[in-house]
C-alpha positions as CSV (number, residue, x, y, z in Angstrom):
1,M,25.2,59.7,5.5
2,D,23.0,59.6,8.6
3,R,24.8,59.6,11.9
4,K,23.3,57.6,14.7
5,S,22.4,60.0,17.6
6,F,23.2,59.0,21.1
7,G,20.5,59.9,23.7
8,L,20.0,59.1,27.3
9,S,17.0,56.8,27.0
10,M,16.2,53.3,28.1
11,E,17.1,51.8,24.7
12,K,19.8,49.1,24.7
13,G,23.3,50.5,24.6
14,D,22.5,53.9,26.1
15,L,24.1,55.2,29.2
16,L,21.1,56.0,31.3
17,P,20.5,52.6,33.0
18,T,24.2,52.6,34.1
19,I,24.0,56.1,35.4
20,L,20.8,55.4,37.4
21,I,22.2,52.2,39.0
22,L,25.7,53.7,39.7
23,P,24.8,55.4,43.1
24,T,23.3,52.2,44.4
25,L,26.4,50.2,43.2
26,L,28.7,52.7,44.9
27,I,26.7,52.4,48.2
28,V,26.8,48.6,48.1
29,L,30.5,48.7,47.3
30,C,31.4,51.1,50.1
31,F,29.1,49.7,52.8
32,T,28.9,46.0,52.0
33,I,31.6,44.6,49.6
34,I,34.6,46.5,50.9
35,P,33.7,46.0,54.7
36,M,33.1,42.3,54.0
37,F,36.5,41.7,52.4
38,Y,38.1,43.9,55.1
39,G,36.4,41.7,57.8
40,I,37.8,38.5,56.1
41,Y,41.2,40.2,56.0
42,V,41.1,41.0,59.7
43,S,40.0,37.5,60.6
44,L,43.3,36.2,59.1
45,H,45.3,38.3,61.6
46,E,45.7,38.5,65.4
47,Y,44.2,41.9,66.0
48,R,42.8,43.4,69.2
49,L,40.8,46.6,69.6
50,G,43.2,49.5,69.7
51,G,46.1,47.5,68.3
52,S,47.8,47.7,65.0
53,L,47.1,45.5,61.9
54,S,50.1,44.5,60.0
55,S,51.6,41.5,58.1
56,E,53.5,40.6,61.4
57,N,50.1,39.7,62.9
58,L,49.1,37.4,60.1
59,V,48.0,34.0,61.5
60,G,46.2,32.6,58.5
61,I,43.2,30.3,59.3
62,S,44.2,29.9,63.0
63,N,41.2,31.9,64.1
64,Y,38.9,29.6,62.2
65,V,40.6,26.5,63.6
66,N,40.2,27.9,67.1
67,A,36.6,28.8,66.4
68,F,35.7,25.2,65.7
69,K,37.6,24.1,68.8
70,D,35.7,26.6,70.9
71,S,32.7,24.9,72.6
72,T,30.9,28.3,72.9
73,T,31.2,28.8,69.1
74,K,29.8,25.4,68.4
75,K,26.9,26.0,70.8
76,A,26.3,29.4,69.2
77,I,26.1,27.8,65.7
78,V,23.5,25.3,66.9
79,N,21.6,28.0,68.7
80,T,21.7,30.3,65.7
81,V,20.2,27.5,63.4
82,I,17.5,26.7,66.0
83,F,16.7,30.4,66.5
84,A,16.5,31.0,62.7
85,V,14.4,28.0,61.9
86,G,12.1,28.6,64.9
87,C,11.6,32.2,64.1
88,V,11.0,31.7,60.4
89,A,8.6,28.8,61.0
90,G,6.6,30.8,63.5
91,D,6.6,33.8,61.3
92,L,5.1,31.8,58.4
93,V,2.6,29.9,60.4
94,F,1.2,32.7,62.5
95,G,1.6,35.3,59.7
96,T,-0.4,33.1,57.3
97,I,-3.2,32.5,59.9
98,I,-3.4,36.3,60.6
99,S,-3.2,37.2,57.0
100,V,-6.0,34.8,55.9
101,L,-8.2,35.9,58.8
102,L,-7.6,39.5,58.0
103,Y,-8.4,38.9,54.3
104,R,-11.7,37.3,55.2
105,L,-12.9,40.4,57.1
106,K,-14.8,43.3,55.7
107,E,-12.7,45.9,53.9
108,G,-13.6,48.6,56.4
109,V,-12.5,46.4,59.3
110,Q,-9.2,45.6,57.4
111,H,-8.4,49.3,57.1
112,I,-8.9,49.7,60.8
113,L,-6.8,46.7,61.9
114,R,-3.9,46.9,59.5
115,P,-2.3,50.0,61.1
116,F,-2.4,48.2,64.5
117,M,-0.8,45.1,62.9
118,I,2.3,47.0,61.8
119,M,2.9,48.8,65.2
120,P,5.5,46.2,66.4
121,L,7.6,47.1,63.3
122,L,7.9,50.6,64.5
123,V,9.4,49.5,67.8
124,A,13.2,49.2,68.0
125,P,14.3,45.5,68.7
126,I,16.2,46.5,71.9
127,V,13.0,48.2,73.2
128,T,11.1,45.0,72.3
129,S,13.5,43.0,74.3
130,L,13.1,45.2,77.4
131,M,9.3,45.0,77.0
132,W,9.4,41.2,76.9
133,T,11.8,41.2,79.9
134,S,9.1,42.9,81.9
135,L,6.4,40.6,80.5
136,L,8.5,37.5,81.4
137,D,9.2,38.7,84.9
138,V,8.1,36.3,87.6
139,N,5.5,38.9,88.7
140,G,4.7,39.8,85.1
141,V,1.6,39.3,82.9
142,I,2.7,36.1,81.3
143,Y,3.3,34.3,84.6
144,W,0.0,35.6,85.9
145,A,-1.7,34.0,82.8
146,L,0.3,30.8,83.1
147,G,-0.7,30.6,86.8
148,K,-4.4,30.6,85.8
149,I,-3.9,27.4,83.9
150,G,-1.7,25.8,86.5
151,I,1.8,26.4,85.1
152,T,4.2,27.6,87.8
153,Y,7.7,29.2,87.5
154,A,9.3,25.9,88.5
155,Q,7.7,24.3,85.4
156,F,8.5,27.1,83.0
157,K,11.5,29.2,84.0
158,G,11.4,31.6,81.0
159,V,14.6,33.5,80.4
160,S,16.2,32.0,83.5
161,G,16.0,28.4,82.3
162,T,18.5,26.8,80.1
163,S,15.9,24.9,78.2
164,T,13.4,27.8,77.8
165,A,15.6,30.9,77.3
166,L,16.0,30.5,73.6
167,F,12.3,29.8,73.1
168,C,11.5,33.1,74.9
169,C,13.9,34.9,72.5
170,I,12.1,33.2,69.5
171,T,8.7,34.3,70.9
172,A,9.8,37.9,71.3
173,H,11.2,37.9,67.7
174,W,7.8,36.6,66.5
175,W,6.1,39.6,67.9
176,T,8.6,41.8,66.1
177,N,8.6,40.1,62.7
178,I,5.1,38.7,62.1
179,P,3.7,42.1,61.1
180,F,6.2,42.1,58.2
181,V,5.0,38.7,57.1
182,V,1.4,39.8,57.4
183,I,2.0,42.8,55.1
184,V,3.7,40.8,52.4
185,L,1.2,37.9,52.5
186,S,-1.8,40.3,52.5
187,A,-0.4,41.9,49.3
188,G,0.0,38.4,47.8
189,L,-3.5,37.4,48.7
190,L,-4.9,40.5,47.0
191,C,-3.3,39.4,43.8
192,I,-5.2,36.1,43.7
193,S,-8.3,36.2,41.5
194,E,-11.6,35.9,43.4
195,D,-12.9,33.8,40.5
196,L,-10.7,30.9,41.7
197,Y,-12.3,31.0,45.2
198,E,-15.8,31.3,43.7
199,A,-15.2,28.3,41.5
200,A,-13.9,26.3,44.5
201,Y,-17.0,27.3,46.5
202,C,-19.4,26.3,43.7
203,D,-17.7,22.9,43.6
204,G,-18.2,22.4,47.3
205,V,-14.4,22.6,48.2
206,G,-13.8,23.3,51.9
207,L,-11.7,26.1,53.3
208,M,-8.6,23.9,54.1
209,K,-8.6,22.3,50.6
210,T,-9.1,25.8,49.1
211,F,-6.1,27.1,50.9
212,W,-4.0,24.0,50.2
213,Y,-4.7,23.7,46.5
214,I,-5.3,27.3,45.5
215,T,-3.8,29.9,48.0
216,L,-0.6,28.1,49.0
217,P,0.6,27.2,45.4
218,L,-0.1,30.8,44.2
219,L,1.8,32.2,47.1
220,K,4.8,30.0,46.8
221,S,7.1,32.7,45.4
222,V,5.9,35.1,48.1
223,Y,6.8,32.5,50.8
224,M,10.2,32.0,49.3
225,T,10.9,35.7,49.4
226,I,9.7,35.9,53.0
227,I,11.9,32.9,54.0
228,L,15.0,34.6,52.4
229,I,14.4,38.1,54.0
230,S,13.2,36.9,57.3
231,G,15.8,34.1,57.6
232,V,18.8,36.3,56.8
233,D,17.4,39.0,59.2
234,T,17.0,36.4,61.9
235,I,20.5,35.0,61.6
236,K,22.0,38.5,61.9
237,S,19.6,39.5,64.7
238,M,21.2,40.3,68.0
239,D,19.2,42.9,69.7
240,V,16.4,40.7,71.1
241,V,18.7,38.0,72.4
242,F,21.1,40.6,73.9
243,G,18.3,42.5,75.7
244,L,16.5,39.4,77.0
245,T,19.2,37.0,78.0
246,K,22.7,38.3,76.9
247,G,23.3,34.7,75.7
248,G,22.6,33.0,79.0
249,P,22.0,31.2,81.1
250,N,25.2,29.1,80.6
251,N,25.3,30.1,76.8
252,S,21.9,28.3,76.3
253,S,20.7,31.2,74.1
254,M,24.1,32.4,72.7
255,T,24.0,33.1,69.0
256,L,26.9,33.8,66.6
257,N,26.2,37.5,66.1
258,L,25.9,38.0,69.9
259,Y,29.1,36.1,70.5
260,S,30.8,38.1,67.9
261,Y,29.7,41.3,69.5
262,L,30.8,40.2,73.0
263,Q,34.2,39.2,71.6
264,A,34.7,42.5,69.8
265,F,33.5,45.0,72.4
266,E,33.8,43.2,75.7
267,S,36.9,41.1,75.1
268,G,38.4,43.4,72.5
269,N,39.3,40.4,70.3
270,M,38.4,42.0,66.9
271,S,40.0,39.3,64.7
272,Y,38.1,36.5,66.5
273,A,34.9,38.6,66.3
274,M,35.4,39.0,62.5
275,T,35.9,35.3,62.2
276,L,32.6,34.7,63.9
277,S,31.0,37.3,61.6
278,V,32.4,35.4,58.5
279,L,30.9,32.2,59.9
280,T,27.6,33.9,60.3
281,L,27.7,35.0,56.7
282,I,28.5,31.5,55.5
283,L,25.7,30.1,57.6
284,A,23.2,32.6,56.1
285,L,24.3,31.6,52.6
286,V,24.0,27.9,53.3
287,C,20.7,28.1,55.1
288,F,18.9,30.7,53.0
289,G,21.0,32.2,50.1
290,I,21.9,29.0,48.2
291,P,18.4,27.4,48.5
292,F,16.8,30.6,47.2
293,V,19.2,30.8,44.2
294,R,18.5,27.2,43.4
295,Y,14.7,27.7,43.6
296,N,15.0,30.7,41.2
297,N,17.1,28.8,38.8
298,R,14.7,25.8,38.8
299,K,11.7,28.2,38.3
300,R,13.5,29.9,35.4
301,N,14.3,26.5,33.8
302,Q,10.6,25.4,34.1
303,S,9.4,28.6,32.5
């Protein structure tokens, strides 16, 4: 009677796949799942930095009720959505334009320009914010350029204006994140067969129609991935806003993550900070997580 041997191979039922994925699962469990549930647990208590966490401090959903009564929290939620949508939209538009222009250049020129394109990714976000603070200074380069076209500080107050501070933060984030979009889209463009473009050229199709009917549909999955990664990254981003405006003036650029940080480390209210963090997580799921899952399910059903 032959006995079935057990070997560590990729065949179904063997142990190797589980062993290979186990370290990653442990890392996710220790540094993502457990901290997330602990944060939810803390948000249900009245807990300040340096205090004790016990059942006596249990307040249930009071922190969440207070959060929705807090005008700063409501302002931060709106600002976070505007910031996320503005950043992702700009990343996609400018990233697409740069990627297509780069793709049309000669291969040698592409090799020279691509390293320069990714340089902003190597700069820490807080350093980026300090750099843009200098650029947006009244005596800085940006106001010098605006002055050349007749725009004064009174017309565009930059980080000092309640109506322009958030836009300045979005612009600084574009500079940081667009290189990532360019890298991903450039890889997607290289996967599109040149035969499709040659056929369109032979049929007399213009550049815009070629992009709209060939490039854009074939990059749809790439765009969805960029929206998910860039959107979640933007919602949890705090460095650029903190370095540029610290949420001001008058909370006009306050985001949920920044407000959570200020509550935790300036006010010492850890339970309220955890409440804001949970709201940030829910916002990320609603805005980007759930739509991405639905898109994948619809795509799977169609195939």
